[in-house]
C-alpha positions in Angstrom: -22.6 59.1 17.7 -22.8 55.7 19.4 -19.6 54.5 21.0 -19.3 51.1 22.7 -16.6 50.6 25.2 -15.2 47.1 25.4 -14.2 45.6 28.7 -11.5 43.0 29.1 -14.2 40.4 29.3 -15.6 41.6 25.9 -12.1 41.6 24.5 -11.4 38.0 25.7 -14.7 36.8 24.3 -14.2 38.4 20.9 -10.7 37.0 20.7 -12.0 33.5 21.4 -14.8 33.8 18.9 -12.3 34.9 16.3 -10.2 31.8 17.1 -13.1 29.6 16.4 -14.2 31.3 13.2 -10.9 32.4 11.7 -7.8 30.3 12.2 -4.9 32.2 13.8 -1.4 31.0 12.9 1.3 30.2 15.4 4.9 29.4 14.9 5.5 26.1 13.2 1.7 25.4 13.1 -0.6 25.3 10.0 -3.8 27.3 9.7 -5.4 24.5 7.9 -5.4 20.7 8.3 -2.5 18.8 6.8 -2.5 15.5 5.0 -1.2 12.6 7.1 2.2 10.9 6.7 3.4 7.3 6.5 0.8 6.1 4.0 1.2 2.5 2.9 -0.9 0.0 0.9 -1.3 -3.8 1.0 -3.6 -6.3 -0.6 -4.8 -9.5 1.1 -7.4 -12.1 0.3 -10.5 -12.1 2.5 -11.0 -15.1 4.8 -13.9 -17.4 4.2 -16.2 -15.6 6.7 -15.7 -12.2 4.9 -15.9 -13.2 1.3 -19.5 -12.1 1.0 -18.6 -8.5 1.8 -15.9 -8.1 -0.8 -17.2 -6.6 -4.0 -14.8 -8.4 -6.4 -14.7 -11.9 -7.8 -11.3 -12.7 -6.3 -12.3 -11.6 -2.7 -9.4 -9.3 -2.4 -9.1 -6.5 0.2 -6.8 -3.5 -0.1 -5.6 -2.0 3.2 -4.5 1.6 3.2 -2.7 2.7 6.4 -1.3 6.0 7.6 0.0 7.6 10.8 -2.9 9.4 12.6 -0.7 11.5 14.9 0.9 13.2 11.9 -2.4 15.0 11.1 -4.5 14.8 14.2 -2.1 16.4 16.6 -1.9 19.6 14.5 -3.3 22.6 16.4 -3.5 26.4 16.2 -3.3 28.5 19.3 -4.0 32.1 20.3 -3.7 34.1 23.5 -6.8 35.4 25.2 -6.1 38.6 27.1 -7.6 38.6 30.6 -6.7 41.9 32.2 -5.8 42.0 35.1 -5.7 38.2 35.3 -2.9 36.3 33.4 -3.4 35.8 29.7 -4.7 32.4 28.6 -3.4 30.3 25.7 -6.3 28.5 23.9 -5.5 25.9 21.3 -7.9 24.3 18.8 -7.4 21.1 16.9 -7.5 21.7 13.2 -8.0 18.1 12.0 -11.6 17.0 11.9 -11.6 14.0 9.6 -10.1 12.1 6.6 -10.9 11.5 3.0 -9.6 8.7 0.9 -9.3 9.2 -2.8 -8.7 6.4 -5.4 -7.9 5.9 -9.0 -8.3 2.5 -10.7 -6.4 2.6 -14.0 -8.7 1.9 -17.0 -11.9 2.1 -14.8 -12.1 5.4 -13.0 -13.2 8.3 -15.3 -11.1 10.9 -13.4 -8.1 10.8 -11.1 -8.3 10.4 -7.4 -12.0 10.6 -6.8 -13.4 10.4 -3.2 -14.2 6.8 -2.1 -14.5 7.3 1.6 -14.8 9.9 4.4 -14.4 9.7 8.2 -15.4 12.6 10.4 -13.7 13.1 13.7 -17.0 12.8 15.6 -17.5 9.3 14.2 -16.8 6.5 16.6 -14.2 4.2 15.1 -12.7 1.0 16.6 -9.6 -1.0 15.9 -9.4 -3.8 13.3 -8.7 -7.3 14.5 -6.5 -8.4 11.6 -6.4 -12.1 12.3 -10.2 -12.3 11.7 -10.4 -9.3 9.3 -13.3 -7.9 11.4 -13.9 -4.9 13.7 -12.8 -5.6 17.2 -16.2 -4.3 18.2 -18.7 -5.1 15.5 -21.2 -2.6 16.9 -19.1 0.4 16.3 -17.2 1.1 13.1 -17.6 3.4 10.1 -18.6 2.1 6.7 -18.5 4.8 4.0 -18.2 4.9 0.3 -16.3 1.8 -1.0 -14.8 0.7 2.3 -14.5 0.7 6.0 -12.4 2.9 8.4 -10.6 1.7 11.5 -8.7 3.4 14.3 -5.7 1.2 15.0 -5.3 -2.6 14.7 -4.8 -5.7 16.8 -3.8 -9.4 16.2 -1.4 -8.6 13.4 1.1 -11.4 14.2 0.6 -14.8 12.7 1.4 -18.0 14.7 4.7 -18.4 12.8 5.9 -15.0 13.9 5.3 -13.1 10.6 2.9 -10.2 10.3 -0.3 -10.0 8.2 0.5 -6.3 7.5 4.1 -5.2 7.8 3.2 -2.0 9.6 4.6 0.3 10.9 7.2 0.1 8.1 10.5 -1.4 9.3 9.1 -2.2 12.7 5.8 -4.1 12.4 3.7 -4.6 15.5 1.0 -6.9 16.7 -1.1 -3.9 17.7 -0.9 -0.2 16.9 -3.1 2.5 18.2 -1.6 5.3 16.1 -2.3 3.7 12.7 -5.5 4.6 10.8 -6.9 2.2 8.2 -9.1 2.3 5.2 -10.1 -1.1 3.9 -11.2 -1.0 0.3 -13.7 -3.8 -0.4 -14.1 -3.0 -4.1 -10.6 -3.1 -5.5 -10.1 -4.8 -8.8 -7.4 -7.5 -9.2 -5.0 -6.9 -12.1 -5.6 -3.1 -12.3 -3.1 -0.6 -10.9 -4.6 1.4 -8.2 -3.5 4.6 -6.4 -4.8 6.1 -3.2 -4.3 9.4 -1.5 -5.4 10.3 2.1 -6.2 13.9 3.0 -7.5 15.7 6.1 -10.7 17.7 6.2 -12.1 20.7 8.2 -15.8 20.2 8.7 -16.4 23.7 10.0 -14.9 25.8 7.2 -16.1 25.3 3.7 -14.8 26.1 0.2 -17.1 26.0 -2.8 -19.9 24.4 -0.7 -17.6 21.6 0.5 -15.4 20.9 3.5 -12.0 22.4 3.4 -9.6 19.6 2.4 -5.8 19.5 2.7 -3.8 19.4 -0.6 -2.8 15.9 -1.8 0.7 15.1 -0.9 2.2 13.6 -4.0 5.0 11.9 -1.9 2.3 10.1 0.1 0.3 8.6 -2.9 0.0 4.9 -2.4 0.2 2.6 -5.4 -0.7 -1.1 -5.4 -1.4 -3.7 -8.0 -3.7 -6.2 -6.4 -3.4 -9.8 -7.7 -4.5 -13.3 -6.9 -2.2 -15.0 -4.4 0.2 -17.8 -5.5 -1.7 -21.1 -5.7 -0.4 -24.7 -5.3 -3.3 -26.3 -7.1 -2.6 -26.2 -10.8 -6.3 -26.6 -11.6 -6.8 -23.0 -10.5 -4.5 -21.6 -13.2 -6.3 -19.5 -15.8 -5.8 -16.7 -18.4 -7.8 -13.5 -18.3 -9.4 -12.1 -20.4 -10.1 -15.1 -22.5 -10.8 -14.4 -25.3 -8.7 -11.2 -25.5 -10.6 -8.9 -27.9 -8.6 -5.9 -29.3 -7.9 -4.5 -25.8 -8.5 -4.9 -22.1 -9.4 -2.3 -19.5 -6.2 -2.8 -17.6 -3.9 -2.2 -20.7 -1.4 0.4 -19.6 -2.0 2.5 -22.7 -3.3 2.1 -26.3 -1.3 -0.6 -28.2 0.2 -1.8 -24.9 -1.8 -5.0 -24.6 -1.8 -7.5 -21.7 -3.3 -10.8 -20.8 -2.8 -12.2 -17.2 -2.0 -15.7 -16.1 -3.6 -16.0 -12.6 -3.3 -18.4 -9.6 0.1 -19.5 -10.6 2.5 -21.3 -8.2 5.1 -18.9 -6.9 8.2 -18.9 -9.2 6.6 -21.1 -11.9 7.7 -20.9 -15.6 5.1 -20.2 -18.3 5.7 -21.2 -21.9 3.5 -19.8 -24.7 3.1 -21.6 -28.0 1.3 -21.1 -31.3 -1.4 -23.6 -32.2 1.2 -25.4 -34.4 3.5 -25.8 -31.4 6.1 -23.1 -32.1 7.5 -21.7 -28.9 6.9 -17.9 -28.7 7.9 -16.8 -25.3 9.1 -18.2 -21.9 8.2 -16.2 -18.8 9.0 -16.6 -15.1 6.5 -15.7 -12.4 7.8 -13.4 -9.6 5.7 -13.7 -6.4 7.2 -10.4 -5.2 6.7 -8.5 -8.5 3.6 -6.6 -7.4 3.6 -3.8 -4.9 1.5 -4.5 -1.8 1.6 -8.2 -1.4 2.5 -11.7 -2.7 1.4 -12.3 -6.3 0.3 -15.4 -8.2 -0.2 -13.4 -11.4 2.0 -13.0 -14.5 1.3 -10.5 -17.3 2.2 -11.2 -21.0 2.4 -8.2 -23.4 1.3 -10.3 -26.5 4.8 -10.2 -28.0 7.2 -13.0 -28.9 10.8 -13.4 -27.8 11.9 -11.0 -30.6 9.5 -8.2 -29.4 7.1 -8.7 -32.3 3.3 -8.5 -31.6 1.5 -11.8 -32.1 -1.5 -12.1 -34.5 -5.1 -13.2 -33.8 -5.4 -16.9 -33.1 -5.5 -19.7 -30.6 -2.5 -20.0 -28.3 -1.3 -22.8 -26.0 0.4 -22.4 -22.7 2.1 -24.7 -20.2 2.8 -23.9 -16.6 5.8 -25.6 -15.0 5.9 -25.4 -11.1 9.4 -25.1 -9.6 8.8 -28.3 -7.6 8.9 -30.4 -10.8 5.3 -31.5 -10.9 3.6 -32.4 -14.2 3.0 -29.1 -16.1 -0.4 -27.6 -16.5 -1.6 -27.2 -20.1 -4.2 -24.8 -21.4 -5.2 -22.5 -24.2 -6.6 -19.0 -24.9 -7.8 -16.9 -27.8 -6.5 -13.5 -29.1 -8.8 -11.5 -31.4 -7.4 -8.2 -32.8 
């Protein structure tokens, strides 16, 4: 019979290897990475210099932010026995990266598919918000449908307002604890939800990195839209013509057309081709989550709640400043 006797050195080494291979729990600490907290979402239009990198016709970015410390500070510790020397406490960081998941209503085939991944070994720099570019253009992570940044700077506008109201309730000009994912392929007019998770790149489950469960309380929902516009020539209706349905319709038989690039707070009146007034709507610039909106949705119903029929419809847009209304038309085909 072969018997091996372990010295204190062997015991210490085996304990350490066990720590690295199999997570050991400690009081109030998780064995696996946890999803971050403080997630928020905002949409903003790209500036002129960045419009060529935005993959949508309206040049709209969506910024997803969360608190990095809430996930990255999570560790697990174990005691290594060093007889006769004092025992040693060794701690290992569990967090090793992030994933961002996204659903675009009416477009994404499944819910919350992966659109971006950032590993902890990637070198990531802050985002300079005033210019919407990396503070160091040589060093940032582009992955999937967007770009990751570690913190931000230049968030305050000259008038004292903030480009992104983050952290919530106490916005700052710069923040090193925030983590950002900038979605360059969001679609205006479509409700979008995002979830941010943490990953462990050492341990795998089903041939993939271990990923923290999605925290339903941290799912971010935004409805990107065109910003309010002062030029009435920019006003339009989409889709035009409306044919039976649109991809952004909330559900079957819940139809929508969108008036876009409206002045903030303007009134829209919709008429039949014979001049009968069907509906009067008021645009709300704060009606969409995540940013100022110049959009207004119409559910294709008159003021009595009855669905309209196929035909040509006329609309007028009345700005709150009393300017001459803008007149246009659109077609509905059912």
